[in-house]
N, C-alpha and C positions, 0 to 999 in steps of 0.2 A: 482418502480420496473422495471425490464428489461425483455423483451420477451425472452422466452426460450422454448425448445422443450421437456423437461422432462415430460413424461406422468404420472409418479408416483412420488409423493412427499415423498421421503424416510424418512424425518424427520417431517412429518405432526404432529402438536400439541406437539412435543417434546419441553420441557422447558429447554432451554440451558442458562447457565451463562458463559459469556466469560470474563476472567480477563486478560487484556492486557493494558500496559501503553502507547503503541504507537498509536496515534490517527488514522493515516491512516490505520494501520493494523487492528484496531478495526472496521473501516468502511468496510474494505474488507471482513473480516470474518463474520461480521454482515449480509451483503447483501447476501453473498454466502449461509449462513445457512438459511436465510429467503426464498431464492429461492427454497430451499428444504422443505419449510413448517414449519421450526422451529419457536418457540416463543423465541426470543432472549432478554436477559438482559445483559447490558454491565457494567463492572466495570473498572475503570481507574487505579487500583493498587491493591496490595495484601490485604491491610487493608480494602478497600471498598469491595473486593470480599468476605472476611471472614464475614463482616457485612451483606452482602446480604444473605449469607447462614444461618448464625446463629441467626440473629436478626430481619430479615424482615418477613413480612407475606407471602412472596412468597415461593414456594417450587420448586425445580429444579430436573430434571431427570438426568442431567449430567453437569459437570463443565469442561470447557476448560481453563487451567491455564498456563499463560506464566511463564517461569522460572526466567528470569531476570527482576526485577522491582525496581524502586528507593526506595520505602518505605520498604516493606518486600518482599523477593523473593517467588517464587512459592512453594518452599520446606517448608518454615516457615508457609506460608498461609495454606498449606495442613495440616501441623501438628496441627495448631490451629483449623481447621475444624474437624479433626479426634479426637481431644480432647473432643469434644462434642459427646457423644455416639449416639445421634439421627442420626448422619450422617456417621455411620460406613460403610453403604452400598452404599453411594452416589458415583457413578462413577466419578473419577477425571482424566482427560486426560491432560498430560503435553505437552506444546509446548516449544521446545528448539532448539536453533541454533546449538547445539552440540549433534547430534543424535548418541552418542556413547554408547557402552555397559556400560561404567563407569557412564555416565549420567543416563542411564536407572536404574542402581542399586541404585543410589541416589534417584531417583523418587520413586521406589518401597519401599525403606526403609522409606521414609517420609510418605508413605500411599497412593501414587498415584497408579492408576490401570494400566496405560499404558502411553507411551510417543511417540510423533511424531515430526519429524524434521521440522524446518523452512527452507525456506519459505513454508507456508501452501499450500498443494496440495489437492484439493478436491477429486481427485481420490484415495488418500491415507487416507484422514481424514474421509470421509464418511463411508467406510467399517469399520474403526477402531471404530467410534462412534456407529455404528449399532451393532458391536460385543459386546461392553461394555453395550449396552442397551438390549442385549439378542434378537436382531432382525435380526441377521445375523451370518454367520460363523466367527470363529476367524480368524485373519489374517494368511495366509498360508506361508508367507515368511517374513524375517526380513525387517524392514523399510529401513535399509541401502542398502540392495540388490535392492529393488525396486526403490530407489532413484538413484542408479547407472545405472539401465537399462533405455534405452531411452535417456540418456544424451550424446549429441554429440557436446558439445561446448568445446572450448579450454580455458585455464585459462586466456588468454589475451583478449578474446572477450569482447566487450563492453556490450553486452546483452547475456543472455542464449538463447538457441534455441527458436525462437518465437512459435513454435508448443508446446513446453514444457510449456512456459509461459501461453498460452491460455488454455492448458489442466488443469493447476493448478487452473485457474479461472473457471473451469467447462464449458469451451467453451463459456462463456458469453462475447462475443466480445464488445457489446455495453457498458456493465458495465466496462470492462477493459479500454476502451477509456475514460470513465468518471474518472476512477481512475488515468489514465495517466495525466489528467489535474490537479487533486488534488496533484499528485506527483510533478508536476512542481512548483506549489504554495508552497508546503511544503519545497521543496529543496531551493527555494529562501529565505524563512523565516529562515531556518536552517543555510544557508550561512551567513546571516546578524548576527545571534546570534553567530556563530562561530567566525566571524571577531571581534565582540565585546569582546568575551571571550579571544581571543588572545591579544587584546589591553589591557585588564585588567589583563592579566597574571593569569587567573582563570583556573587552570588545572582541577579542578573537573567539571567545566562547559564544558570545551573542551572535556573531556572524555565522559560526558553524551550526548553531541550533536553528537559526533562521533558515539556513540552507536546507537542513534536515526537514523542517516543517514544510518548506516550499515543495521539496521533492515528494514527500509523503502525501501531502494534500493534493498535489497535482495528479498523482497516481490514482487516487480514489475519486477524483473529479471535483474536489472542493476548490473551485477556481478562485473564489474571492479570498479565501484564506491563503491560498498559494500566492496570489498577487500581493497581498499585504506582507507576507513573509519575505517575498522578493524585495519589496520596497524597504523593509527593515534591513535586510542584508546589504542592499546597495547603499543605504544611508550610513551604515557603520563603515563600510569600505571606503566611502567618500569622506569619512570623518565629519559628517554633518552633525549638528546638534540634535540630540534625541531626548525627548521627554519620556523617561522610563515608565512613569505611572500611566501616561496616556497610551503608550505603545502596548503595555501589558493589558490595560483595560480593553483596548480595541482588539487585540489578538485573542483574548478570552472570549469576547463577544463573537468574533468570527468562528472560533472553534465551536461554540455552543450553537450558533446558527447552522453550521455545517452538519453537526451531529443530529440536530432536529430535522433538517431536510432529508438527510440520509435515512433516518428512521421513518419519516413520512413516506418517502418514495420507495424505500426498500425495507418494509417492515419484516420483522422476524417471522418466519414461516410457521404459523401455528395451525395445526390440523383442526378444522371445525368439527365440533362434536355433533353437528347436524348432518355431517357427511359420512360419519363412521359409526360403528356400533359402540355406544357409550360404555359397554361392558369391558371394552379393551383398555380403558383408562381408569386410573384410580380417582376417586372423588377428591375434590380440593380439601375436604376435611381430613383427609388421610395424612396431610403434612404435619409432622410431629411438632409440638409446641417448642421443644428444645431447639429445633432447627430455626424456628422463627426468632427465638431469642439470640441465637448465634448470628443470624443474618443482621439483626438489629445492632448487635455489637460491632460488626464489620462496617455497617453504614455509619455509625457514630464515629468510628475511628477513621472514616474516609478511606477505608482499606479497599484497594482495587480487587482483592480476592472476592469481594461481594458479588462481582459479575459472574464468575465461574460457580460460586457457591449457590447462587440463586438458580442458575441454569441447571445444576445437578438436582436441586430440590424439585424442579418442575418436570423432570423426566417422567414420561408416562402418566402425567397428571392432567385431568381435564380442567384447564384453568378458566376462571371467570374474568369479568371485566376489571375487577379490582387488581387481580394478580397480573393481568396484561398491562395495566397502567404502571404497576410497580416494576415490572420487567422493563418497560420502556424507559422509565425514569432512571433505573440503575444503569442500563446500557448507555444512556446519555450522560452519565455521571452526575445526575441531579440528585445527589444523596440526601439533601435536606428535604426535598419534596418526597423522596422515597421513604424517609423516616416517618413523615406524616401519613403516607399511604399505608405503610406497614403497621403503624400504631392503630389506625382505623381497622385494619384487618384483624389485628390481635384482640380488639375489643368485641368483635362479633361473636 
């Protein structure tokens, strides 16, 4: 858990089922709800979500349901839940990337109670949940209007407004920085999968991966990457001609730009040795040579374990500028640059 300043846990003991197929999005909403005191259960898809509600021994106070999922979508999952009369009054809140009036009508027709747009914004999600639970006033203005207010980014910006990003994460900066690292790993893995899908000419896989990148990037505020992934997904669905090499090159550039801007605007929180007693931290020279060799091997292998390994190396260590640069390069998956920096460190 991450430190926060909320005095009242608005969702204390509320039993929430979150149905979301995107792993990183599940992690984000899980942690944000737990920070508000909720008891959260996670389902990886619509079928599992229906099973949790209708077949398990658990009971839930509210369900948060993603709309687009690979097995069955949120609309079908809701219809199956509502088909069981025991759950006629169970609040079901839809999460959709298309927060339009037409989507809201589809949600209500399927038996959902309300819908909220993606990416998830805790300042919007929390009041909506409380209203459905009968613990707060009903929302006073349309979601669309509130999403537009306070948005000061241009369509070509790499990231959305950083204040907006942090607000959506409930102001939990430490948690967001942790999510940033997971985002870097997830994007590296998705890029490898996308490359393989293009090589195999598997359009279904390309579309699915593009959808995953779009949702994950949107959640963390990487709007240009999300828009490009959406363009790719749409092109594949429309059977448009796609230049694999060009798309892979562009999406890699958008990923790198997003990671660079995230690290610039949300740097890892390093305690300044000017602000604390230096005796509380080990000198940088205390890092064992064998650990540096092991880190170098991971970097050469392009092994993502290098991220966690370096982080463990720097616990309680007073890092200098060289090591800060190395940490930034590794977190951004710039392994070739990191090899150069580590080589320079090891020569000292």
